[in-house]
Wavefront OBJ file of the C-alpha trace (Angstrom):
o trace
v -31.685 -6.690 -62.500
v -33.128 -3.682 -60.788
v -32.212 -3.006 -57.177
v -34.996 -1.723 -54.936
v -34.523 1.494 -52.995
v -34.421 -0.374 -49.711
v -31.766 -2.802 -50.914
v -29.785 0.064 -52.482
v -29.888 1.919 -49.160
v -28.646 -1.143 -47.285
v -25.770 -1.634 -49.725
v -24.870 2.041 -49.525
v -24.813 1.952 -45.731
v -22.667 -1.154 -45.841
v -20.180 0.627 -48.089
v -20.107 3.630 -45.750
v -19.451 1.392 -42.761
v -16.645 -0.400 -44.605
v -14.978 2.889 -45.488
v -15.422 4.144 -41.937
v -13.913 0.959 -40.579
v -10.899 1.281 -42.859
v -10.484 4.888 -41.826
v -10.704 3.954 -38.162
v -8.033 1.287 -38.577
v -5.737 3.725 -40.316
v -6.237 6.317 -37.597
v -5.577 3.720 -34.899
v -2.326 2.709 -36.584
v -1.188 6.312 -36.703
v -1.999 6.749 -33.013
v 0.030 3.650 -32.206
v 2.943 5.029 -34.159
v 2.696 8.348 -32.353
v 2.748 6.488 -29.037
v 5.559 4.275 -30.194
v 3.162 1.336 -29.928
v 3.518 1.513 -26.136
v 0.033 1.985 -24.771
v 0.154 1.834 -20.996
v -0.969 -1.436 -19.466
v -3.129 -1.203 -16.348
v -1.998 -3.178 -13.318
v -4.229 -4.077 -10.383
v -2.856 -2.928 -7.037
v -4.536 -4.048 -3.813
v -4.292 -2.421 -0.399
v -5.816 -2.232 3.057
v -6.791 1.425 3.197
v -6.921 1.750 6.980
v -3.563 3.334 7.771
v -3.546 7.095 7.418
v -1.337 8.705 6.262
v -0.016 5.684 4.343
v -3.302 4.570 2.759
v -6.840 5.436 3.776
v -10.341 6.005 2.460
v -11.613 9.532 1.826
v -15.164 8.960 0.679
v -14.775 6.570 -2.232
v -11.172 7.638 -2.906
v -8.075 5.787 -1.718
v -5.417 8.291 -0.698
v -2.069 8.261 1.073
v 1.693 8.296 0.752
v 1.818 4.664 -0.349
v -0.755 5.269 -3.059
v 0.964 8.358 -4.464
v 4.313 6.587 -4.465
v 2.929 3.445 -6.117
v 1.310 5.513 -8.852
v 4.522 7.458 -9.445
v 6.569 4.256 -9.637
v 4.040 2.666 -11.984
v 4.103 5.714 -14.259
v 7.899 5.636 -14.282
v 7.755 1.967 -15.301
v 5.182 2.685 -18.017
v 2.052 1.401 -16.287
v -1.211 2.726 -14.917
v -2.775 1.415 -11.718
v -6.246 0.291 -10.729
v -6.243 0.527 -6.928
v -8.619 -1.657 -4.888
v -9.176 -1.643 -1.117
v -9.560 -5.299 -0.129
v -8.397 -5.540 3.501
v -5.270 -6.949 5.149
v -5.685 -10.733 4.949
v -7.459 -10.622 1.547
v -4.561 -8.565 0.212
v -2.225 -11.546 0.551
v -4.825 -13.913 -0.907
v -5.159 -11.679 -3.975
v -1.399 -11.865 -4.498
v -1.285 -15.619 -3.764
v -3.882 -16.290 -6.448
v -2.388 -13.676 -8.798
v -5.699 -11.852 -9.000
v -3.629 -8.741 -8.337
v -0.305 -7.706 -9.813
v 1.078 -6.017 -6.712
v 0.151 -4.764 -3.260
v 1.085 -1.852 -1.043
v -0.088 -1.327 2.523
v 2.793 -0.508 4.868
v 3.924 -4.119 4.367
v 7.100 -4.844 6.310
v 9.720 -6.867 4.461
v 10.379 -9.985 6.557
v 12.221 -13.247 5.935
v 9.014 -15.225 6.468
v 7.124 -13.203 3.872
v 9.996 -13.456 1.400
v 9.512 -17.217 1.364
v 6.105 -16.745 -0.274
v 6.335 -13.377 -2.016
v 8.741 -11.057 -3.768
v 9.368 -7.517 -2.558
v 10.609 -4.364 -4.181
v 13.568 -2.497 -2.777
v 12.608 -0.788 0.505
v 10.725 2.472 0.054
v 10.058 3.455 3.693
v 11.869 3.026 7.024
v 9.674 2.546 10.076
v 9.343 0.885 13.471
v 6.614 -0.047 15.915
v 5.514 2.147 18.793
v 3.419 1.720 21.922
v 0.265 3.786 22.250
v -1.050 4.343 25.787
v -3.288 6.700 27.798
v -1.311 9.652 29.136
v -1.876 8.560 32.753
v -0.440 5.076 32.132
v 2.635 3.849 34.016
v 3.928 1.969 30.961
v 7.369 3.218 29.906
v 8.642 0.486 27.569
v 7.836 -2.877 26.082
v 9.144 -4.551 29.223
v 6.232 -3.057 31.156
v 3.692 -4.909 29.003
v 4.274 -8.351 30.503
v 1.194 -8.131 32.734
v -0.850 -5.801 30.504
v -3.559 -6.331 27.899
v -2.191 -5.382 24.484
v -4.282 -4.716 21.370
v -2.712 -5.241 17.948
v -3.624 -5.736 14.346
v -3.389 -9.452 13.719
v -0.596 -10.948 11.633
v 1.517 -7.792 11.725
v 4.965 -7.123 13.129
v 3.226 -5.382 16.040
v 1.466 -8.675 16.739
v 4.820 -10.472 16.614
v 6.352 -8.008 19.086
v 3.449 -8.486 21.494
v 3.937 -12.256 21.328
v 7.675 -11.883 21.910
v 6.889 -9.997 25.142
v 3.862 -11.885 26.467
v 4.187 -15.233 24.715
v 2.650 -16.828 21.644
v -1.165 -16.777 21.627
v -1.206 -15.204 25.086
v -4.676 -14.466 26.445
v -3.725 -10.828 27.090
v -3.018 -10.180 23.416
v -6.090 -8.951 21.557
v -5.717 -9.164 17.764
v -7.994 -7.080 15.529
v -8.565 -6.825 11.797
v -7.254 -3.239 11.667
v -5.147 -0.879 13.755
v -8.044 1.594 14.189
v -10.083 -1.210 15.797
v -7.183 -1.958 18.139
v -7.053 1.713 19.111
v -10.796 1.726 19.751
v -10.280 -1.169 22.157
v -7.739 0.950 24.026
v -10.125 3.904 24.152
v -12.929 1.725 25.522
v -10.609 0.477 28.313
v -10.491 -3.014 26.853
v -6.703 -2.834 26.510
v -3.820 -1.127 28.294
v -1.756 -0.458 25.184
v -1.567 -0.802 21.420
v 1.528 -1.795 19.455
v 1.429 -0.538 15.871
v 3.417 1.081 13.067
v 5.006 4.432 13.851
v 3.505 6.519 10.998
v -0.008 5.306 11.769
v 0.283 5.853 15.526
v 1.896 9.280 15.122
v -0.802 10.412 12.690
v -3.576 9.213 14.977
v -2.212 11.048 18.027
v -1.653 14.223 16.009
v -5.248 14.251 14.782
v -6.896 13.160 18.043
v -5.238 15.176 20.798
v -8.516 15.322 22.747
v -8.226 11.603 23.483
v -5.163 12.146 25.700
v -3.046 9.365 24.239
v 0.748 9.346 24.159
v 3.350 7.432 22.206
v 6.172 5.417 23.746
v 9.200 4.453 21.680
v 11.232 1.404 22.598
v 14.763 1.165 21.230
v 14.583 -2.621 21.402
v 11.957 -2.611 18.647
v 13.855 -3.201 15.425
v 13.799 -0.804 12.498
v 11.594 -2.079 9.686
v 11.360 -1.415 5.981
v 8.268 -1.415 3.797
v 8.242 -2.778 0.265
v 5.850 -3.303 -2.613
v 4.590 -6.893 -2.568
v 4.475 -9.109 -5.683
v 3.666 -12.718 -6.526
v 6.738 -14.923 -6.411
v 8.931 -14.581 -9.523
v 6.981 -11.616 -10.894
v 8.756 -9.867 -13.751
v 7.419 -6.594 -12.401
v 9.857 -6.597 -9.482
v 12.849 -5.555 -11.575
v 10.814 -2.901 -13.386
v 9.510 -1.356 -10.175
v 12.920 -1.529 -8.510
v 14.348 0.472 -11.382
v 11.428 2.898 -11.197
v 11.777 3.408 -7.435
v 15.489 4.085 -7.737
v 14.775 6.659 -10.422
v 12.295 8.342 -8.072
v 14.945 8.355 -5.336
v 17.424 10.033 -7.682
v 15.243 12.514 -9.577
v 13.654 14.111 -6.509
v 10.139 12.771 -7.051
v 10.282 10.488 -4.009
v 11.379 13.377 -1.782
v 8.586 15.525 -3.208
v 5.924 12.942 -2.339
v 7.481 12.266 1.065
v 7.565 15.944 2.046
v 3.976 16.399 0.919
v 2.790 13.732 3.354
v 5.259 14.019 6.240
v 6.492 17.602 6.067
v 10.179 16.738 6.197
v 13.033 15.434 4.081
v 13.407 11.655 3.739
v 16.648 9.827 4.485
v 17.012 8.162 1.111
v 20.508 6.881 1.883
v 19.088 4.666 4.638
v 16.769 3.093 2.072
v 19.508 2.652 -0.510
v 21.749 1.009 2.070
v 19.195 -1.810 2.363
v 19.401 -2.750 -1.312
l 1 2 3 4 5 6 7 8 9 10 11 12 13 14 15 16 17 18 19 20 21 22 23 24 25 26 27 28 29 30 31 32 33 34 35 36 37 38 39 40 41 42 43 44 45 46 47 48 49 50 51 52 53 54 55 56 57 58 59 60 61 62 63 64 65 66 67 68 69 70 71 72 73 74 75 76 77 78 79 80 81 82 83 84 85 86 87 88 89 90 91 92 93 94 95 96 97 98 99 100 101 102 103 104 105 106 107 108 109 110 111 112 113 114 115 116 117 118 119 120 121 122 123 124 125 126 127 128 129 130 131 132 133 134 135 136 137 138 139 140 141 142 143 144 145 146 147 148 149 150 151 152 153 154 155 156 157 158 159 160 161 162 163 164 165 166 167 168 169 170 171 172 173 174 175 176 177 178 179 180 181 182 183 184 185 186 187 188 189 190 191 192 193 194 195 196 197 198 199 200 201 202 203 204 205 206 207 208 209 210 211 212 213 214 215 216 217 218 219 220 221 222 223 224 225 226 227 228 229 230 231 232 233 234 235 236 237 238 239 240 241 242 243 244 245 246 247 248 249 250 251 252 253 254 255 256 257 258 259 260 261 262 263 264 265 266 267 268 269 270 271 272 273
């Protein structure tokens, strides 16, 4: 039976596609062999990018110490990261529902949080500070008992304010972000802000014209930040190993110095493990 030109063309194209497909499969197999069959899996990391220099938005980019460290740890563990800015409260929801694999956002490791989540080994030592106008008479946390204090809600700064003034006190003003709390201070709606040291220090350094000063209070406990994971995540052990490698091979110190201009005290972090 004769085959028409059109049919012959269709059959020929089908044969070409079959050969191409076989060739593509063979090439893919070779690539897998060259990579040891270990193509990097992409993990979703969520953050609240409102805490320069830890994590912040620069246009449509999410930058900061936390972000660089998370990416380095992920690479060490054999993963790539997709980083999404979702906000503070939504961050925990994303982990609760396992819509995200991990979170980083200057998240203090606390006993309460460990009941619901798993943390990595500590990667940063911090504390809370008091931010006030330079003409304020506030000298310590004890002076806040009759003051209006702005905080970011559901943070350790919020907890400190409640420990001084009382739970749900009318003079505590909780905000969605630390920058909003600072704006309340600048607009004379608050006498002080309690917030994380790196965020407060960075703000004062970059906004000297606003005449704000930082007060440290030795009664405020030292805190440690960790990567946050869903409970019983297998990633915890992998990232703990990766972080410890970064501590030992100098990569952590390199990232730390880039953002803070000084050497980190890695032994303090290791002592918490």
